[in-house]
C-alpha positions in Angstrom: -39.8 0.5 36.4 -38.6 -2.8 37.6 -35.0 -3.9 37.9 -34.9 -6.2 34.8 -36.1 -3.3 32.6 -33.5 -0.9 34.1 -30.8 -3.5 33.5 -31.8 -4.0 29.9 -31.8 -0.3 29.2 -28.4 0.0 30.9 -26.9 -2.9 28.9 -28.3 -1.5 25.7 -26.8 1.9 26.3 -23.5 0.3 27.3 -23.4 -1.6 24.0 -24.1 1.5 22.0 -21.4 3.4 23.9 -18.9 0.6 23.4 -19.6 0.5 19.7 -19.0 4.2 19.3 -15.8 4.1 21.3 -14.5 1.1 19.3 -15.5 2.8 16.0 -13.8 6.1 16.9 -10.6 4.8 18.5 -10.3 1.5 16.5 -9.1 3.0 13.2 -6.1 4.8 14.7 -2.7 3.2 14.5 -1.3 4.7 17.7 0.9 3.4 20.4 1.6 4.8 23.9 5.3 4.6 24.9 5.4 5.9 28.4 8.8 4.5 29.6 12.2 5.8 28.3 13.3 2.3 27.1 10.2 1.9 24.8 10.5 5.5 23.6 14.1 5.1 22.4 13.4 1.7 20.8 10.3 3.0 19.0 12.2 6.1 17.8 15.0 3.8 16.4 12.5 1.5 14.7 10.6 4.3 13.0 13.6 5.9 11.3 15.4 4.5 8.2 17.9 2.0 9.5 21.4 1.6 8.0 24.2 -0.8 8.8 27.9 0.3 9.1 30.6 -1.6 7.4 31.7 -3.2 10.7 28.1 -4.3 11.4 27.7 -5.7 7.9 30.9 -7.8 8.3 29.5 -9.3 11.6 26.2 -10.1 9.9 28.1 -11.8 7.1 29.7 -14.2 9.7 26.3 -16.0 10.0 25.8 -16.3 13.7 23.4 -13.3 13.7 20.8 -12.2 11.3 18.9 -9.0 10.6 15.8 -10.7 12.3 17.8 -10.8 15.5 18.7 -7.1 15.1 15.0 -6.2 14.6 13.9 -8.3 17.5 16.5 -6.6 19.7 15.2 -3.2 18.6 11.7 -4.3 19.6 12.3 -6.2 22.8 15.8 -5.2 23.9 17.0 -3.2 26.9 18.7 0.2 26.5 21.7 0.6 28.8 21.2 4.3 29.8 24.4 4.4 31.8 26.4 4.0 28.6 23.9 5.6 26.2 22.6 9.0 25.3 26.2 10.1 24.6 26.7 12.7 21.8 28.5 11.3 18.8 29.1 13.4 15.7 25.6 14.7 14.9 23.7 12.0 16.8 23.6 10.1 20.0 24.9 6.6 20.8 22.6 4.0 22.3 23.7 0.6 23.7 21.0 -2.0 23.4 21.2 -5.4 25.0 19.2 -8.3 23.6 19.2 -11.9 22.4 19.3 -13.8 19.2 16.9 -16.4 18.1 19.4 -19.0 19.4 19.4 -17.3 22.8 22.8 -15.8 22.4 23.2 -12.5 24.2 24.2 -9.5 22.1 24.9 -5.8 22.4 24.1 -3.4 19.7 25.7 0.0 19.4 23.3 2.3 17.5 23.8 5.9 16.5 20.6 7.8 16.4 20.7 10.7 14.0 17.9 13.2 13.4 16.7 11.5 10.2 18.2 8.0 10.4 19.6 5.3 12.7 22.9 3.5 12.0 24.0 0.2 13.6 27.7 0.8 14.3 28.6 -2.5 15.9 27.3 -5.9 17.1 29.0 -7.6 20.1 28.5 -11.2 21.2 28.5 -11.7 25.0 30.2 -14.9 26.1 
């Protein structure tokens, strides 16, 4: 068998294999969070999210929006030196992020077993 024929068989088999892999793995909505920062943020995003009275008052001021909070929960950095502290029945996480207007903020989120509560929002000057 000549080289062009072997190459054609190889490419044909590769295409069939790629099709099956894409078919089997393509329908799953999974994500791989290997690092602690992404694991914590993913855990906070998947739970029902509530706002405390203090956080609601800060949101009513208008300089920050819930979109900024959601973006921080997606792209923010967890400060593990000040986080993972037991608080009531949950743990406190300090998350640093930015608003759409590039204003730096710090979110204090309490992660309970069944929900996450935004306790406070702080603007960094």
